[in-house]
C-alpha positions, -999 to +999 in steps of 0.1 A: +096+391-127+123+379-152+159+380-141+178+402-165+214+391-169+239+419-178+276+422-180+295+442-154+306+466-181+270+477-187+262+513-178+240+516-146+213+536-165+210+507-190+205+483-161+178+505-146+160+507-179+161+470-183+149+464-148+121+490-151+109+473-183+100+441-164+073+460-145+061+486-171+061+492-208+088+515-220+084+530-255+112+556-257+148+551-246+175+577-249+210+564-241+229+589-261+263+600-247+267+571-223+300+557-236+283+524-244+305+498-261+279+471-267+242+464-263+229+437-240+207+410-256+182+419-228+171+449-250+150+424-269+127+423-238+116+459-244+086+448-265+069+482-265+100+501-276+093+525-305+122+550-302+158+541-294+185+567-293+220+553-290+239+582-306+272+595-294+285+563-278+314+539-286+294+511-303+314+490-328+286+470-342+283+451-375+251+435-366+224+445-340+221+418-313+198+390-324+173+399-297+166+432-315+145+411-339+118+410-312+114+447-313+085+447-338+073+482-328+106+499-332+102+528-357+131+552-348+167+541-343+195+566-339+230+551-341+248+583-352+283+592-340+294+557-330+323+537-343+302+518-369+319+507-400+291+487-415+257+480-399+236+453-414+199+453-405+190+416-409+157+414-392+123+414-408+112+443-386+138+465-403+113+472-431+090+489-406+117+512-391+108+546-405+140+564-393+175+550-390+204+574-385+239+559-387+260+589-399 
Protein backbone atom coordinates (compact mmCIF):
# COMPACT_ATOMS: atom_id res chain seq x y z
CA UNK A 1 0.00 0.00 0.00
CA UNK A 2 1.32 3.47 -0.93
CA UNK A 3 1.76 5.96 1.86
CA UNK A 4 -0.37 9.02 1.22
CA UNK A 5 1.13 12.20 2.61
CA UNK A 6 -1.33 14.93 3.47
CA UNK A 7 -1.15 18.23 5.26
CA UNK A 8 -2.58 18.58 8.78
CA UNK A 9 -5.10 21.07 7.39
CA UNK A 10 -6.77 18.42 5.22
CA UNK A 11 -10.29 17.45 6.15
CA UNK A 12 -10.61 13.97 7.78
CA UNK A 13 -13.05 12.82 5.10
CA UNK A 14 -10.50 13.69 2.40
CA UNK A 15 -7.89 11.58 4.19
CA UNK A 16 -10.34 8.66 4.44
CA UNK A 17 -11.12 8.82 0.72
CA UNK A 18 -7.44 8.91 -0.18
CA UNK A 19 -6.67 5.97 2.10
CA UNK A 20 -9.65 3.98 0.78
CA UNK A 21 -8.44 4.57 -2.78
CA UNK A 22 -5.29 2.59 -2.07
CA UNK A 23 -7.35 -0.61 -1.65
CA UNK A 24 -10.30 -0.09 -4.00
CA UNK A 25 -11.29 1.89 -7.08
CA UNK A 26 -13.27 5.02 -6.32
CA UNK A 27 -15.18 6.53 -9.22
CA UNK A 28 -17.31 9.24 -7.56
CA UNK A 29 -16.27 11.64 -4.82
CA UNK A 30 -18.52 14.28 -3.30
CA UNK A 31 -16.62 16.69 -1.08
CA UNK A 32 -19.08 19.55 -1.34
CA UNK A 33 -19.57 21.77 1.73
CA UNK A 34 -16.39 20.65 3.55
CA UNK A 35 -14.68 24.06 3.85
CA UNK A 36 -11.72 22.82 1.79
CA UNK A 37 -9.09 25.45 1.11
CA UNK A 38 -6.81 23.37 -1.12
CA UNK A 39 -6.61 20.00 -2.84
CA UNK A 40 -3.87 17.52 -1.97
CA UNK A 41 -1.68 16.27 -4.82
CA UNK A 42 -2.66 12.77 -3.68
CA UNK A 43 -5.95 13.17 -5.58
CA UNK A 44 -3.93 12.23 -8.65
CA UNK A 45 -3.83 8.68 -7.27
CA UNK A 46 -7.59 8.28 -7.78
CA UNK A 47 -7.10 6.77 -11.22
CA UNK A 48 -10.69 5.51 -11.56
CA UNK A 49 -12.29 8.85 -10.68
CA UNK A 50 -15.03 9.96 -13.10
CA UNK A 51 -17.06 12.42 -10.98
CA UNK A 52 -15.60 14.95 -8.55
CA UNK A 53 -17.82 17.41 -6.69
CA UNK A 54 -15.87 20.11 -4.86
CA UNK A 55 -18.65 22.70 -4.78
CA UNK A 56 -19.39 25.01 -1.86
CA UNK A 57 -15.89 25.04 -0.37
CA UNK A 58 -13.26 27.74 0.07
CA UNK A 59 -10.94 26.77 -2.78
CA UNK A 60 -8.86 29.62 -4.17
CA UNK A 61 -7.32 27.88 -7.16
CA UNK A 62 -5.86 29.30 -10.35
CA UNK A 63 -4.60 25.92 -11.48
CA UNK A 64 -5.67 22.44 -10.54
CA UNK A 65 -2.87 20.51 -8.84
CA UNK A 66 -0.50 18.98 -11.39
CA UNK A 67 -1.43 15.49 -10.21
CA UNK A 68 -4.95 16.02 -11.60
CA UNK A 69 -3.38 15.45 -15.02
CA UNK A 70 -3.37 11.74 -14.15
CA UNK A 71 -7.17 11.64 -13.88
CA UNK A 72 -7.75 10.56 -17.47
CA UNK A 73 -11.25 9.21 -16.74
CA UNK A 74 -12.60 12.37 -15.10
CA UNK A 75 -15.75 13.46 -16.95
CA UNK A 76 -17.58 15.59 -14.35
CA UNK A 77 -15.93 18.30 -12.26
CA UNK A 78 -17.99 20.66 -10.08
CA UNK A 79 -16.09 23.62 -8.62
CA UNK A 80 -19.06 25.95 -8.19
CA UNK A 81 -19.43 28.28 -5.20
CA UNK A 82 -15.74 28.47 -4.33
CA UNK A 83 -13.46 31.48 -4.27
CA UNK A 84 -12.16 31.00 -7.80
CA UNK A 85 -11.14 34.04 -9.77
CA UNK A 86 -9.67 32.24 -12.74
CA UNK A 87 -9.30 28.52 -13.29
CA UNK A 88 -7.05 27.33 -16.05
CA UNK A 89 -7.44 23.74 -17.20
CA UNK A 90 -4.01 22.99 -18.60
CA UNK A 91 -4.04 19.23 -18.82
CA UNK A 92 -4.70 17.22 -21.93
CA UNK A 93 -7.51 15.33 -20.18
CA UNK A 94 -9.50 18.54 -19.96
CA UNK A 95 -10.76 17.96 -23.50
CA UNK A 96 -12.50 14.79 -22.27
CA UNK A 97 -14.25 16.43 -19.33
CA UNK A 98 -17.90 16.66 -20.34
CA UNK A 99 -19.13 18.76 -17.45
CA UNK A 100 -17.25 21.50 -15.64
CA UNK A 101 -19.18 23.85 -13.38
CA UNK A 102 -17.25 26.81 -11.96
CA UNK A 103 -19.96 29.43 -11.38
